[in-house]
mmCIF file of the protein (N, C-alpha, C, O) and its ligand, coordinates in Angstrom:
data_MODEL
# 
_entry.id   MODEL 
# 
loop_
_entity.id 
_entity.type 
_entity.pdbx_number_of_molecules 
1 polymer     1 
2 non-polymer 1 
# 
_entity_poly.entity_id                      1 
_entity_poly.type                           'polypeptide(L)' 
_entity_poly.nstd_linkage                   no 
_entity_poly.nstd_monomer                   no 
_entity_poly.pdbx_seq_one_letter_code       
;(UNK)(UNK)(UNK)(UNK)(UNK)(UNK)(UNK)(UNK)(UNK)(UNK)(UNK)(UNK)(UNK)(UNK)(UNK)(UNK)
(UNK)(UNK)(UNK)(UNK)(UNK)(UNK)(UNK)(UNK)(UNK)(UNK)(UNK)(UNK)(UNK)(UNK)(UNK)(UNK)
(UNK)(UNK)(UNK)(UNK)(UNK)(UNK)(UNK)(UNK)(UNK)(UNK)(UNK)
;
_entity_poly.pdbx_seq_one_letter_code_can   XXXXXXXXXXXXXXXXXXXXXXXXXXXXXXXXXXXXXXXXXXX 
_entity_poly.pdbx_strand_id                 A 
# 
loop_
_entity_poly_seq.entity_id 
_entity_poly_seq.num 
_entity_poly_seq.mon_id 
_entity_poly_seq.hetero 
1 1  UNK n 
1 2  UNK n 
1 3  UNK n 
1 4  UNK n 
1 5  UNK n 
1 6  UNK n 
1 7  UNK n 
1 8  UNK n 
1 9  UNK n 
1 10 UNK n 
1 11 UNK n 
1 12 UNK n 
1 13 UNK n 
1 14 UNK n 
1 15 UNK n 
1 16 UNK n 
1 17 UNK n 
1 18 UNK n 
1 19 UNK n 
1 20 UNK n 
1 21 UNK n 
1 22 UNK n 
1 23 UNK n 
1 24 UNK n 
1 25 UNK n 
1 26 UNK n 
1 27 UNK n 
1 28 UNK n 
1 29 UNK n 
1 30 UNK n 
1 31 UNK n 
1 32 UNK n 
1 33 UNK n 
1 34 UNK n 
1 35 UNK n 
1 36 UNK n 
1 37 UNK n 
1 38 UNK n 
1 39 UNK n 
1 40 UNK n 
1 41 UNK n 
1 42 UNK n 
1 43 UNK n 
# 
loop_
_struct_asym.id 
_struct_asym.entity_id 
A 1 
B 2 
# 
loop_
_chem_comp.id 
_chem_comp.type 
_chem_comp.mon_nstd_flag 
UNK 'L-peptide linking' . 
ZN  non-polymer         . 
# 
_pdbx_entity_nonpoly.entity_id   2 
_pdbx_entity_nonpoly.name        ? 
_pdbx_entity_nonpoly.comp_id     ZN 
# 
_pdbx_nonpoly_scheme.asym_id         B 
_pdbx_nonpoly_scheme.entity_id       2 
_pdbx_nonpoly_scheme.mon_id          ZN 
_pdbx_nonpoly_scheme.ndb_seq_num     1 
_pdbx_nonpoly_scheme.pdb_seq_num     101 
_pdbx_nonpoly_scheme.auth_seq_num    101 
_pdbx_nonpoly_scheme.pdb_mon_id      ZN 
_pdbx_nonpoly_scheme.auth_mon_id     ZN 
_pdbx_nonpoly_scheme.pdb_strand_id   A 
_pdbx_nonpoly_scheme.pdb_ins_code    . 
# 
loop_
_atom_site.group_PDB 
_atom_site.id 
_atom_site.type_symbol 
_atom_site.label_atom_id 
_atom_site.label_alt_id 
_atom_site.label_comp_id 
_atom_site.label_asym_id 
_atom_site.label_entity_id 
_atom_site.label_seq_id 
_atom_site.pdbx_PDB_ins_code 
_atom_site.Cartn_x 
_atom_site.Cartn_y 
_atom_site.Cartn_z 
_atom_site.occupancy 
_atom_site.B_iso_or_equiv 
_atom_site.pdbx_formal_charge 
_atom_site.auth_seq_id 
_atom_site.auth_comp_id 
_atom_site.auth_asym_id 
_atom_site.auth_atom_id 
_atom_site.pdbx_PDB_model_num 
ATOM   1   N  N  . UNK A 1 1  ? 0.827   -1.213 0.000  1.00 0.00 ? 1   UNK A N  1 
ATOM   2   C  CA . UNK A 1 1  ? 0.000   0.000  0.000  1.00 0.00 ? 1   UNK A CA 1 
ATOM   3   C  C  . UNK A 1 1  ? 0.858   1.259  0.000  1.00 0.00 ? 1   UNK A C  1 
ATOM   4   O  O  . UNK A 1 1  ? 0.425   2.341  0.395  1.00 0.00 ? 1   UNK A O  1 
ATOM   5   N  N  . UNK A 1 2  ? 2.071   1.076  -0.450 1.00 0.00 ? 2   UNK A N  1 
ATOM   6   C  CA . UNK A 1 2  ? 2.988   2.217  -0.477 1.00 0.00 ? 2   UNK A CA 1 
ATOM   7   C  C  . UNK A 1 2  ? 2.502   3.272  -1.469 1.00 0.00 ? 2   UNK A C  1 
ATOM   8   O  O  . UNK A 1 2  ? 2.653   4.474  -1.250 1.00 0.00 ? 2   UNK A O  1 
ATOM   9   N  N  . UNK A 1 3  ? 1.921   2.794  -2.555 1.00 0.00 ? 3   UNK A N  1 
ATOM   10  C  CA . UNK A 1 3  ? 1.519   3.724  -3.607 1.00 0.00 ? 3   UNK A CA 1 
ATOM   11  C  C  . UNK A 1 3  ? 0.499   4.751  -3.103 1.00 0.00 ? 3   UNK A C  1 
ATOM   12  O  O  . UNK A 1 3  ? 0.561   5.931  -3.450 1.00 0.00 ? 3   UNK A O  1 
ATOM   13  N  N  . UNK A 1 4  ? -0.419  4.287  -2.296 1.00 0.00 ? 4   UNK A N  1 
ATOM   14  C  CA . UNK A 1 4  ? -1.458  5.203  -1.810 1.00 0.00 ? 4   UNK A CA 1 
ATOM   15  C  C  . UNK A 1 4  ? -0.833  6.319  -0.980 1.00 0.00 ? 4   UNK A C  1 
ATOM   16  O  O  . UNK A 1 4  ? -1.194  7.487  -1.119 1.00 0.00 ? 4   UNK A O  1 
ATOM   17  N  N  . UNK A 1 5  ? 0.086   5.953  -0.136 1.00 0.00 ? 5   UNK A N  1 
ATOM   18  C  CA . UNK A 1 5  ? 0.738   6.960  0.688  1.00 0.00 ? 5   UNK A CA 1 
ATOM   19  C  C  . UNK A 1 5  ? 1.478   7.962  -0.177 1.00 0.00 ? 5   UNK A C  1 
ATOM   20  O  O  . UNK A 1 5  ? 1.418   9.169  0.056  1.00 0.00 ? 5   UNK A O  1 
ATOM   21  N  N  . UNK A 1 6  ? 2.161   7.456  -1.158 1.00 0.00 ? 6   UNK A N  1 
ATOM   22  C  CA . UNK A 1 6  ? 2.913   8.356  -2.033 1.00 0.00 ? 6   UNK A CA 1 
ATOM   23  C  C  . UNK A 1 6  ? 1.972   9.251  -2.835 1.00 0.00 ? 6   UNK A C  1 
ATOM   24  O  O  . UNK A 1 6  ? 2.269   10.412 -3.118 1.00 0.00 ? 6   UNK A O  1 
ATOM   25  N  N  . UNK A 1 7  ? 0.844   8.677  -3.186 1.00 0.00 ? 7   UNK A N  1 
ATOM   26  C  CA . UNK A 1 7  ? -0.118  9.467  -3.962 1.00 0.00 ? 7   UNK A CA 1 
ATOM   27  C  C  . UNK A 1 7  ? -0.554  10.690 -3.168 1.00 0.00 ? 7   UNK A C  1 
ATOM   28  O  O  . UNK A 1 7  ? -0.596  11.801 -3.696 1.00 0.00 ? 7   UNK A O  1 
ATOM   29  N  N  . UNK A 1 8  ? -0.872  10.483 -1.917 1.00 0.00 ? 8   UNK A N  1 
ATOM   30  C  CA . UNK A 1 8  ? -1.328  11.609 -1.114 1.00 0.00 ? 8   UNK A CA 1 
ATOM   31  C  C  . UNK A 1 8  ? -0.186  12.567 -0.823 1.00 0.00 ? 8   UNK A C  1 
ATOM   32  O  O  . UNK A 1 8  ? -0.393  13.776 -0.721 1.00 0.00 ? 8   UNK A O  1 
ATOM   33  N  N  . UNK A 1 9  ? 0.999   12.039 -0.693 1.00 0.00 ? 9   UNK A N  1 
ATOM   34  C  CA . UNK A 1 9  ? 2.157   12.898 -0.451 1.00 0.00 ? 9   UNK A CA 1 
ATOM   35  C  C  . UNK A 1 9  ? 2.442   13.772 -1.655 1.00 0.00 ? 9   UNK A C  1 
ATOM   36  O  O  . UNK A 1 9  ? 2.872   14.919 -1.530 1.00 0.00 ? 9   UNK A O  1 
ATOM   37  N  N  . UNK A 1 10 ? 2.195   13.206 -2.820 1.00 0.00 ? 10  UNK A N  1 
ATOM   38  C  CA . UNK A 1 10 ? 2.537   13.938 -4.037 1.00 0.00 ? 10  UNK A CA 1 
ATOM   39  C  C  . UNK A 1 10 ? 1.404   14.834 -4.526 1.00 0.00 ? 10  UNK A C  1 
ATOM   40  O  O  . UNK A 1 10 ? 1.505   15.465 -5.578 1.00 0.00 ? 10  UNK A O  1 
ATOM   41  N  N  . UNK A 1 11 ? 0.346   14.879 -3.764 1.00 0.00 ? 11  UNK A N  1 
ATOM   42  C  CA . UNK A 1 11 ? -0.744  15.759 -4.170 1.00 0.00 ? 11  UNK A CA 1 
ATOM   43  C  C  . UNK A 1 11 ? -0.258  17.200 -4.234 1.00 0.00 ? 11  UNK A C  1 
ATOM   44  O  O  . UNK A 1 11 ? 0.393   17.684 -3.307 1.00 0.00 ? 11  UNK A O  1 
ATOM   45  N  N  . UNK A 1 12 ? -0.570  17.874 -5.313 1.00 0.00 ? 12  UNK A N  1 
ATOM   46  C  CA . UNK A 1 12 ? -0.140  19.266 -5.424 1.00 0.00 ? 12  UNK A CA 1 
ATOM   47  C  C  . UNK A 1 12 ? -0.847  20.106 -4.383 1.00 0.00 ? 12  UNK A C  1 
ATOM   48  O  O  . UNK A 1 12 ? -1.977  19.799 -4.004 1.00 0.00 ? 12  UNK A O  1 
ATOM   49  N  N  . UNK A 1 13 ? -0.209  21.145 -3.922 1.00 0.00 ? 13  UNK A N  1 
ATOM   50  C  CA . UNK A 1 13 ? -0.834  22.022 -2.946 1.00 0.00 ? 13  UNK A CA 1 
ATOM   51  C  C  . UNK A 1 13 ? -2.092  22.651 -3.523 1.00 0.00 ? 13  UNK A C  1 
ATOM   52  O  O  . UNK A 1 13 ? -2.185  22.913 -4.722 1.00 0.00 ? 13  UNK A O  1 
ATOM   53  N  N  . UNK A 1 14 ? -3.025  22.880 -2.672 1.00 0.00 ? 14  UNK A N  1 
ATOM   54  C  CA . UNK A 1 14 ? -4.289  23.457 -3.121 1.00 0.00 ? 14  UNK A CA 1 
ATOM   55  C  C  . UNK A 1 14 ? -4.095  24.932 -3.426 1.00 0.00 ? 14  UNK A C  1 
ATOM   56  O  O  . UNK A 1 14 ? -3.484  25.671 -2.655 1.00 0.00 ? 14  UNK A O  1 
ATOM   57  N  N  . UNK A 1 15 ? -4.626  25.339 -4.562 1.00 0.00 ? 15  UNK A N  1 
ATOM   58  C  CA . UNK A 1 15 ? -4.503  26.744 -4.933 1.00 0.00 ? 15  UNK A CA 1 
ATOM   59  C  C  . UNK A 1 15 ? -5.846  27.442 -4.827 1.00 0.00 ? 15  UNK A C  1 
ATOM   60  O  O  . UNK A 1 15 ? -6.897  26.857 -5.089 1.00 0.00 ? 15  UNK A O  1 
ATOM   61  N  N  . UNK A 1 16 ? -5.787  28.672 -4.445 1.00 0.00 ? 16  UNK A N  1 
ATOM   62  C  CA . UNK A 1 16 ? -6.993  29.481 -4.371 1.00 0.00 ? 16  UNK A CA 1 
ATOM   63  C  C  . UNK A 1 16 ? -7.538  29.678 -5.778 1.00 0.00 ? 16  UNK A C  1 
ATOM   64  O  O  . UNK A 1 16 ? -6.802  30.043 -6.695 1.00 0.00 ? 16  UNK A O  1 
ATOM   65  N  N  . UNK A 1 17 ? -8.822  29.436 -5.939 1.00 0.00 ? 17  UNK A N  1 
ATOM   66  C  CA . UNK A 1 17 ? -9.422  29.570 -7.269 1.00 0.00 ? 17  UNK A CA 1 
ATOM   67  C  C  . UNK A 1 17 ? -9.523  31.026 -7.690 1.00 0.00 ? 17  UNK A C  1 
ATOM   68  O  O  . UNK A 1 17 ? -9.785  31.324 -8.855 1.00 0.00 ? 17  UNK A O  1 
ATOM   69  N  N  . UNK A 1 18 ? -9.319  31.910 -6.768 1.00 0.00 ? 18  UNK A N  1 
ATOM   70  C  CA . UNK A 1 18 ? -9.477  33.328 -7.056 1.00 0.00 ? 18  UNK A CA 1 
ATOM   71  C  C  . UNK A 1 18 ? -8.139  33.994 -7.363 1.00 0.00 ? 18  UNK A C  1 
ATOM   72  O  O  . UNK A 1 18 ? -7.974  34.595 -8.424 1.00 0.00 ? 18  UNK A O  1 
ATOM   73  N  N  . UNK A 1 19 ? -7.188  33.891 -6.443 1.00 0.00 ? 19  UNK A N  1 
ATOM   74  C  CA . UNK A 1 19 ? -5.912  34.571 -6.634 1.00 0.00 ? 19  UNK A CA 1 
ATOM   75  C  C  . UNK A 1 19 ? -4.802  33.594 -6.992 1.00 0.00 ? 19  UNK A C  1 
ATOM   76  O  O  . UNK A 1 19 ? -3.715  34.010 -7.394 1.00 0.00 ? 19  UNK A O  1 
ATOM   77  N  N  . UNK A 1 20 ? -5.066  32.300 -6.849 1.00 0.00 ? 20  UNK A N  1 
ATOM   78  C  CA . UNK A 1 20 ? -4.092  31.301 -7.232 1.00 0.00 ? 20  UNK A CA 1 
ATOM   79  C  C  . UNK A 1 20 ? -3.007  31.058 -6.211 1.00 0.00 ? 20  UNK A C  1 
ATOM   80  O  O  . UNK A 1 20 ? -2.042  30.345 -6.488 1.00 0.00 ? 20  UNK A O  1 
ATOM   81  N  N  . UNK A 1 21 ? -3.146  31.633 -5.047 1.00 0.00 ? 21  UNK A N  1 
ATOM   82  C  CA . UNK A 1 21 ? -2.140  31.420 -4.009 1.00 0.00 ? 21  UNK A CA 1 
ATOM   83  C  C  . UNK A 1 21 ? -2.267  30.027 -3.419 1.00 0.00 ? 21  UNK A C  1 
ATOM   84  O  O  . UNK A 1 21 ? -3.361  29.468 -3.349 1.00 0.00 ? 21  UNK A O  1 
ATOM   85  N  N  . UNK A 1 22 ? -1.147  29.476 -2.998 1.00 0.00 ? 22  UNK A N  1 
ATOM   86  C  CA . UNK A 1 22 ? -1.170  28.161 -2.384 1.00 0.00 ? 22  UNK A CA 1 
ATOM   87  C  C  . UNK A 1 22 ? -1.830  28.261 -1.018 1.00 0.00 ? 22  UNK A C  1 
ATOM   88  O  O  . UNK A 1 22 ? -1.493  29.112 -0.195 1.00 0.00 ? 22  UNK A O  1 
ATOM   89  N  N  . UNK A 1 23 ? -2.772  27.368 -0.810 1.00 0.00 ? 23  UNK A N  1 
ATOM   90  C  CA . UNK A 1 23 ? -3.497  27.403 0.446  1.00 0.00 ? 23  UNK A CA 1 
ATOM   91  C  C  . UNK A 1 23 ? -2.987  26.350 1.401  1.00 0.00 ? 23  UNK A C  1 
ATOM   92  O  O  . UNK A 1 23 ? -2.576  25.267 0.985  1.00 0.00 ? 23  UNK A O  1 
ATOM   93  N  N  . UNK A 1 24 ? -3.015  26.668 2.682  1.00 0.00 ? 24  UNK A N  1 
ATOM   94  C  CA . UNK A 1 24 ? -2.698  25.673 3.693  1.00 0.00 ? 24  UNK A CA 1 
ATOM   95  C  C  . UNK A 1 24 ? -3.834  24.649 3.701  1.00 0.00 ? 24  UNK A C  1 
ATOM   96  O  O  . UNK A 1 24 ? -4.976  24.967 3.369  1.00 0.00 ? 24  UNK A O  1 
ATOM   97  N  N  . UNK A 1 25 ? -3.507  23.436 4.081  1.00 0.00 ? 25  UNK A N  1 
ATOM   98  C  CA . UNK A 1 25 ? -4.536  22.406 4.067  1.00 0.00 ? 25  UNK A CA 1 
ATOM   99  C  C  . UNK A 1 25 ? -5.361  22.411 5.327  1.00 0.00 ? 25  UNK A C  1 
ATOM   100 O  O  . UNK A 1 25 ? -5.894  21.376 5.728  1.00 0.00 ? 25  UNK A O  1 
ATOM   101 N  N  . UNK A 1 26 ? -5.473  23.539 5.945  1.00 0.00 ? 26  UNK A N  1 
ATOM   102 C  CA . UNK A 1 26 ? -6.263  23.647 7.159  1.00 0.00 ? 26  UNK A CA 1 
ATOM   103 C  C  . UNK A 1 26 ? -7.734  23.925 6.834  1.00 0.00 ? 26  UNK A C  1 
ATOM   104 O  O  . UNK A 1 26 ? -8.612  23.810 7.690  1.00 0.00 ? 26  UNK A O  1 
ATOM   105 N  N  . UNK A 1 27 ? -7.970  24.290 5.592  1.00 0.00 ? 27  UNK A N  1 
ATOM   106 C  CA . UNK A 1 27 ? -9.338  24.612 5.206  1.00 0.00 ? 27  UNK A CA 1 
ATOM   107 C  C  . UNK A 1 27 ? -10.125 23.342 4.899  1.00 0.00 ? 27  UNK A C  1 
ATOM   108 O  O  . UNK A 1 27 ? -9.553  22.297 4.591  1.00 0.00 ? 27  UNK A O  1 
ATOM   109 N  N  . UNK A 1 28 ? -11.408 23.451 4.987  1.00 0.00 ? 28  UNK A N  1 
ATOM   110 C  CA . UNK A 1 28 ? -12.269 22.332 4.589  1.00 0.00 ? 28  UNK A CA 1 
ATOM   111 C  C  . UNK A 1 28 ? -12.149 22.148 3.085  1.00 0.00 ? 28  UNK A C  1 
ATOM   112 O  O  . UNK A 1 28 ? -11.844 23.092 2.356  1.00 0.00 ? 28  UNK A O  1 
ATOM   113 N  N  . UNK A 1 29 ? -12.388 20.938 2.632  1.00 0.00 ? 29  UNK A N  1 
ATOM   114 C  CA . UNK A 1 29 ? -12.149 20.624 1.226  1.00 0.00 ? 29  UNK A CA 1 
ATOM   115 C  C  . UNK A 1 29 ? -13.097 21.379 0.300  1.00 0.00 ? 29  UNK A C  1 
ATOM   116 O  O  . UNK A 1 29 ? -12.799 21.548 -0.882 1.00 0.00 ? 29  UNK A O  1 
ATOM   117 N  N  . UNK A 1 30 ? -14.224 21.831 0.816  1.00 0.00 ? 30  UNK A N  1 
ATOM   118 C  CA . UNK A 1 30 ? -15.171 22.502 -0.071 1.00 0.00 ? 30  UNK A CA 1 
ATOM   119 C  C  . UNK A 1 30 ? -14.783 23.947 -0.321 1.00 0.00 ? 30  UNK A C  1 
ATOM   120 O  O  . UNK A 1 30 ? -15.398 24.638 -1.134 1.00 0.00 ? 30  UNK A O  1 
ATOM   121 N  N  . UNK A 1 31 ? -13.775 24.388 0.373  1.00 0.00 ? 31  UNK A N  1 
ATOM   122 C  CA . UNK A 1 31 ? -13.332 25.763 0.157  1.00 0.00 ? 31  UNK A CA 1 
ATOM   123 C  C  . UNK A 1 31 ? -12.317 25.804 -0.971 1.00 0.00 ? 31  UNK A C  1 
ATOM   124 O  O  . UNK A 1 31 ? -11.321 25.080 -0.944 1.00 0.00 ? 31  UNK A O  1 
ATOM   125 N  N  . UNK A 1 32 ? -12.563 26.634 -1.948 1.00 0.00 ? 32  UNK A N  1 
ATOM   126 C  CA . UNK A 1 32 ? -11.645 26.756 -3.079 1.00 0.00 ? 32  UNK A CA 1 
ATOM   127 C  C  . UNK A 1 32 ? -10.954 28.107 -3.091 1.00 0.00 ? 32  UNK A C  1 
ATOM   128 O  O  . UNK A 1 32 ? -10.220 28.437 -4.022 1.00 0.00 ? 32  UNK A O  1 
ATOM   129 N  N  . UNK A 1 33 ? -11.193 28.868 -2.067 1.00 0.00 ? 33  UNK A N  1 
ATOM   130 C  CA . UNK A 1 33 ? -10.578 30.181 -2.015 1.00 0.00 ? 33  UNK A CA 1 
ATOM   131 C  C  . UNK A 1 33 ? -9.786  30.328 -0.720 1.00 0.00 ? 33  UNK A C  1 
ATOM   132 O  O  . UNK A 1 33 ? -10.123 29.733 0.304  1.00 0.00 ? 33  UNK A O  1 
ATOM   133 N  N  . UNK A 1 34 ? -8.742  31.121 -0.784 1.00 0.00 ? 34  UNK A N  1 
ATOM   134 C  CA . UNK A 1 34 ? -7.939  31.349 0.408  1.00 0.00 ? 34  UNK A CA 1 
ATOM   135 C  C  . UNK A 1 34 ? -8.685  32.269 1.369  1.00 0.00 ? 34  UNK A C  1 
ATOM   136 O  O  . UNK A 1 34 ? -9.731  32.834 1.048  1.00 0.00 ? 34  UNK A O  1 
ATOM   137 N  N  . UNK A 1 35 ? -8.118  32.391 2.531  1.00 0.00 ? 35  UNK A N  1 
ATOM   138 C  CA . UNK A 1 35 ? -8.774  33.176 3.572  1.00 0.00 ? 35  UNK A CA 1 
ATOM   139 C  C  . UNK A 1 35 ? -9.037  34.612 3.121  1.00 0.00 ? 35  UNK A C  1 
ATOM   140 O  O  . UNK A 1 35 ? -10.105 35.169 3.370  1.00 0.00 ? 35  UNK A O  1 
ATOM   141 N  N  . UNK A 1 36 ? -8.058  35.188 2.465  1.00 0.00 ? 36  UNK A N  1 
ATOM   142 C  CA . UNK A 1 36 ? -8.207  36.582 2.030  1.00 0.00 ? 36  UNK A CA 1 
ATOM   143 C  C  . UNK A 1 36 ? -9.367  36.737 1.066  1.00 0.00 ? 36  UNK A C  1 
ATOM   144 O  O  . UNK A 1 36 ? -10.207 37.623 1.225  1.00 0.00 ? 36  UNK A O  1 
ATOM   145 N  N  . UNK A 1 37 ? -9.408  35.866 0.063  1.00 0.00 ? 37  UNK A N  1 
ATOM   146 C  CA . UNK A 1 37 ? -10.449 35.980 -0.960 1.00 0.00 ? 37  UNK A CA 1 
ATOM   147 C  C  . UNK A 1 37 ? -11.816 35.657 -0.370 1.00 0.00 ? 37  UNK A C  1 
ATOM   148 O  O  . UNK A 1 37 ? -12.822 36.244 -0.770 1.00 0.00 ? 37  UNK A O  1 
ATOM   149 N  N  . UNK A 1 38 ? -11.855 34.743 0.563  1.00 0.00 ? 38  UNK A N  1 
ATOM   150 C  CA . UNK A 1 38 ? -13.135 34.428 1.176  1.00 0.00 ? 38  UNK A CA 1 
ATOM   151 C  C  . UNK A 1 38 ? -13.698 35.639 1.897  1.00 0.00 ? 38  UNK A C  1 
ATOM   152 O  O  . UNK A 1 38 ? -14.910 35.853 1.931  1.00 0.00 ? 38  UNK A O  1 
ATOM   153 N  N  . UNK A 1 39 ? -12.809 36.420 2.466  1.00 0.00 ? 39  UNK A N  1 
ATOM   154 C  CA . UNK A 1 39 ? -13.271 37.602 3.195  1.00 0.00 ? 39  UNK A CA 1 
ATOM   155 C  C  . UNK A 1 39 ? -13.578 38.766 2.252  1.00 0.00 ? 39  UNK A C  1 
ATOM   156 O  O  . UNK A 1 39 ? -14.277 39.714 2.611  1.00 0.00 ? 39  UNK A O  1 
ATOM   157 N  N  . UNK A 1 40 ? -13.044 38.669 1.055  1.00 0.00 ? 40  UNK A N  1 
ATOM   158 C  CA . UNK A 1 40 ? -13.258 39.774 0.098  1.00 0.00 ? 40  UNK A CA 1 
ATOM   159 C  C  . UNK A 1 40 ? -14.493 39.573 -0.759 1.00 0.00 ? 40  UNK A C  1 
ATOM   160 O  O  . UNK A 1 40 ? -14.874 40.457 -1.526 1.00 0.00 ? 40  UNK A O  1 
ATOM   161 N  N  . UNK A 1 41 ? -15.116 38.418 -0.632 1.00 0.00 ? 41  UNK A N  1 
ATOM   162 C  CA . UNK A 1 41 ? -16.244 38.129 -1.507 1.00 0.00 ? 41  UNK A CA 1 
ATOM   163 C  C  . UNK A 1 41 ? -17.456 39.001 -1.207 1.00 0.00 ? 41  UNK A C  1 
ATOM   164 O  O  . UNK A 1 41 ? -18.330 39.173 -2.056 1.00 0.00 ? 41  UNK A O  1 
ATOM   165 N  N  . UNK A 1 42 ? -17.505 39.548 -0.005 1.00 0.00 ? 42  UNK A N  1 
ATOM   166 C  CA . UNK A 1 42 ? -18.707 40.323 0.351  1.00 0.00 ? 42  UNK A CA 1 
ATOM   167 C  C  . UNK A 1 42 ? -18.577 41.784 -0.062 1.00 0.00 ? 42  UNK A C  1 
ATOM   168 O  O  . UNK A 1 42 ? -19.461 42.590 0.226  1.00 0.00 ? 42  UNK A O  1 
ATOM   169 N  N  . UNK A 1 43 ? -17.511 42.122 -0.717 1.00 0.00 ? 43  UNK A N  1 
ATOM   170 C  CA . UNK A 1 43 ? -17.343 43.514 -1.151 1.00 0.00 ? 43  UNK A CA 1 
ATOM   171 C  C  . UNK A 1 43 ? -18.159 43.780 -2.410 1.00 0.00 ? 43  UNK A C  1 
ATOM   172 O  O  . UNK A 1 43 ? -18.147 44.897 -2.928 1.00 0.00 ? 43  UNK A O  1 
HETATM 173 ZN ZN . ZN  B 2 .  ? -7.099  33.924 -2.813 1.00 0.00 2 101 ZN  A ZN 1 
# 
């Protein structure tokens, strides 16, 4: 089962769909925007 571990390790970092910045994986998976853009959406 080594392949599965490597697969997850090699996953590219999540990018913000708005500004394209690399996001920390602390966000829930349904979030596609970084913290900054999420807060800017209400403008
Ligand atoms: Zn962003």
